[in-house]
C-alpha positions as CSV (number, residue, x, y, z in Angstrom):
1,M,0.0,-0.2,0.0
2,R,2.8,2.5,0.9
3,H,4.6,1.5,-2.3
4,R,1.6,2.4,-4.3
5,F,1.2,5.8,-2.5
6,I,4.8,6.6,-3.3
7,E,4.5,5.6,-7.0
8,A,1.2,7.6,-7.3
9,N,2.9,10.8,-6.0
10,R,6.4,10.7,-7.6
11,K,5.8,13.7,-9.7
12,R,4.9,15.8,-6.5
13,H,7.5,14.6,-4.1
14,P,11.0,12.8,-4.4
15,A,10.8,9.0,-4.0
16,R,13.7,9.0,-1.3
17,L,11.7,11.6,0.7
18,M,8.5,9.8,0.7
19,C,10.3,6.4,1.6
20,R,11.9,8.1,4.6
21,V,8.6,9.6,5.8
22,L,6.8,6.4,5.4
23,R,9.6,4.2,6.7
24,V,10.1,2.2,3.6
25,S,13.5,1.2,2.4
26,V,14.3,2.7,-1.0
27,S,15.5,-0.9,-2.4
28,G,12.3,-2.2,-1.1
29,Y,10.3,0.3,-2.8
30,Y,12.1,-0.2,-6.2
31,A,11.9,-4.0,-5.8
32,A,8.0,-3.6,-5.2
33,C,7.9,-1.5,-8.4
34,G,9.8,-4.0,-10.4
35,R,12.4,-1.5,-11.0
36,P,16.1,-1.7,-10.5
37,P,17.4,0.8,-8.0
38,S,19.5,3.8,-9.4
39,A,23.3,4.0,-9.3
40,R,22.9,6.8,-6.8
41,T,20.8,4.3,-4.6
42,D,23.2,1.5,-5.0
43,R,26.2,3.8,-4.0
44,Q,24.2,5.1,-0.9
45,T,23.2,1.7,0.2
46,A,27.0,0.6,0.0
47,L,28.1,3.6,1.6
48,T,25.5,2.8,4.5
49,A,26.9,-0.7,4.9
50,R,30.4,0.6,5.1
51,I,29.3,3.2,7.6
52,R,27.9,0.2,9.7
53,T,31.1,-1.6,9.5
54,I,33.1,1.3,10.8
55,H,30.6,2.2,13.6
56,A,30.7,-1.2,14.7
57,A,34.5,-1.5,14.7
58,S,34.6,1.6,16.8
59,R,32.4,-0.1,19.4
60,D,29.5,2.1,18.4
61,T,31.5,5.2,19.5
62,Y,32.1,7.0,16.2
63,G,29.8,9.8,15.1
64,A,29.7,11.2,11.6
65,P,33.0,13.3,11.7
66,R,35.1,10.3,12.7
67,V,33.2,8.0,10.3
68,H,33.9,10.3,7.5
69,V,37.5,10.5,8.4
70,E,37.9,6.7,8.3
71,L,35.9,6.5,5.0
72,T,38.1,9.2,3.4
73,A,41.2,7.1,4.7
74,Q,39.6,4.1,3.0
75,G,39.3,6.0,-0.2
76,M,35.6,6.6,-0.2
77,V,34.7,10.0,-1.6
78,C,31.8,11.5,0.2
79,S,30.9,14.5,2.1
80,K,30.5,14.7,6.1
81,N,27.0,15.8,5.7
82,T,26.0,12.7,3.5
83,V,27.5,10.5,6.0
84,A,25.5,12.3,8.9
85,R,22.3,12.0,6.9
86,L,22.7,8.5,6.2
87,M,23.5,7.7,9.7
88,R,20.4,9.5,10.7
89,Q,18.3,7.5,8.2
90,A,19.9,4.3,9.3
91,R,19.6,5.3,12.9
92,I,23.1,4.7,13.6
93,V,23.8,6.5,16.7
94,P,27.0,6.8,18.6
95,K,27.3,5.9,22.3
96,T,28.1,8.7,24.6
97,V,31.5,8.3,26.1
98,R,31.4,9.4,29.7
99,R,34.4,11.6,30.5
100,F,35.7,11.4,33.8
101,R,38.5,12.7,36.0
102,I,40.6,10.5,38.2
103,T,40.1,11.7,41.9
104,T,41.5,10.7,45.2
105,D,40.0,10.2,48.4
106,S,41.6,13.1,50.6
107,R,40.7,11.1,53.7
108,K,43.4,8.5,52.5
109,T,46.1,10.4,51.1
110,K,47.8,13.8,51.7
111,A,48.0,16.2,48.8
112,A,51.3,17.9,48.2
113,P,51.2,21.7,48.8
114,N,50.3,23.7,45.5
115,L,53.6,25.6,44.8
116,L,52.3,26.9,41.5
117,G,49.1,28.7,42.6
118,R,47.4,30.0,39.6
119,V,50.3,31.6,37.9
120,F,50.5,29.6,34.6
121,T,53.7,31.3,33.5
122,A,57.5,30.5,33.8
123,A,60.4,32.9,33.2
124,Q,62.8,30.3,31.8
125,P,62.8,26.7,30.8
126,N,62.8,23.9,33.4
127,R,61.3,26.0,36.1
128,C,58.0,24.3,36.0
129,W,56.6,21.3,34.3
130,L,52.8,20.2,34.2
131,T,51.8,16.7,34.0
132,D,48.4,15.1,33.5
133,I,46.9,11.9,32.3
134,T,43.9,11.3,29.7
135,F,42.5,8.4,28.0
136,I,41.8,7.8,24.3
137,P,39.2,5.2,23.0
138,T,40.6,2.9,20.2
139,R,39.4,0.0,18.3
140,A,41.3,-2.3,20.8
141,G,40.0,-0.6,24.0
142,W,41.2,2.3,26.0
143,L,44.7,3.9,25.6
144,Y,46.1,5.9,28.6
145,L,48.4,8.8,27.9
146,A,50.5,10.6,30.4
147,V,52.2,13.8,29.3
148,I,54.6,16.4,30.8
149,I,54.9,19.9,29.2
150,D,57.3,22.8,30.1
151,L,55.2,25.6,31.3
152,Y,57.7,28.1,29.8
153,S,57.4,26.9,26.1
154,R,54.4,24.7,26.4
155,A,56.6,21.9,24.7
156,V,56.0,18.2,25.4
157,V,59.1,17.0,27.2
158,G,57.8,13.6,28.3
159,W,55.0,11.2,27.7
160,A,54.2,7.6,28.1
161,M,51.3,5.3,26.8
162,R,49.8,2.3,28.4
163,E,46.9,0.0,28.1
164,R,46.6,0.2,31.9
165,M,46.4,3.3,34.0
166,D,48.9,2.5,36.6
167,R,52.0,4.0,38.6
168,R,54.2,2.9,35.7
169,L,52.4,5.2,33.2
170,A,53.1,8.4,35.3
171,L,56.8,7.3,36.1
172,D,57.6,6.5,32.6
173,A,56.6,10.0,31.4
174,L,58.6,11.4,34.1
175,G,61.6,9.3,33.3
176,M,61.4,10.5,29.6
177,A,61.3,14.2,30.6
178,L,64.4,13.8,32.9
179,D,66.4,11.6,30.3
180,R,65.5,14.5,27.4
181,R,66.2,17.7,29.6
182,G,69.0,16.3,31.8
183,I,67.7,18.2,34.5
184,A,64.7,18.2,37.0
185,P,62.3,21.2,37.2
186,D,61.9,23.4,40.2
187,I,58.2,22.5,40.4
188,L,56.5,19.4,38.9
189,H,52.7,20.3,39.0
190,S,49.8,17.8,38.7
191,D,46.4,17.5,39.9
192,R,45.4,15.5,42.8
193,G,44.6,12.3,40.9
194,S,45.5,8.9,42.5
195,L,48.4,8.1,40.5
196,Y,50.2,11.3,41.4
197,A,49.2,10.9,45.0
198,M,50.3,7.3,45.4
199,A,53.5,6.7,47.5
200,G,55.2,5.4,44.5
201,F,55.3,8.6,42.6
202,R,55.8,10.8,45.4
203,A,58.9,8.7,46.3
204,A,60.2,9.2,42.8
205,Q,59.7,12.8,43.1
206,S,61.6,13.0,46.3
207,L,64.5,11.1,44.6
208,V,64.7,13.5,41.8
209,Y,64.7,16.6,43.9
């Protein structure tokens, strides 16, 4: 019945629009009409299938921008708007990744004094390094990244990546920074996250200074 309605109104409205409103697949409509789908329809059907594959490989986390980047890397020529439209039509929705910060229970750990205050400038190199940890979703799972930058130049002086967020992650980044600069900073500033508050990292700091 829906296919007949679409066929009767093709001169007034685009077939694809009516299919979307009536929730009829374009390929199903053409099959019911006994017509082969157009080359454009075939291409968009193949593109939607590729989008589903990429979205599934990302563990359902990729939205249209990232899917478009992956399609381009695979040699598929299409616009970001086309990808977004096809995802909407196919109801391919990315999962929301909950962002979080690592915090420490202040009742169990004693925070180091904040020597930096809110003065985020340095008069010369190696006066103050800033360090923090973030996480990156990959196809294989989470990848954790620890970075140390020199506040003077904002240059990255040390970094480390691991599949686990543990003490070794923070220590490896600190070790790289010390090896590359050959000198310890006057201040190594971090948040009060558990990795920076644990005894192992605090002990390493005391040995450096």
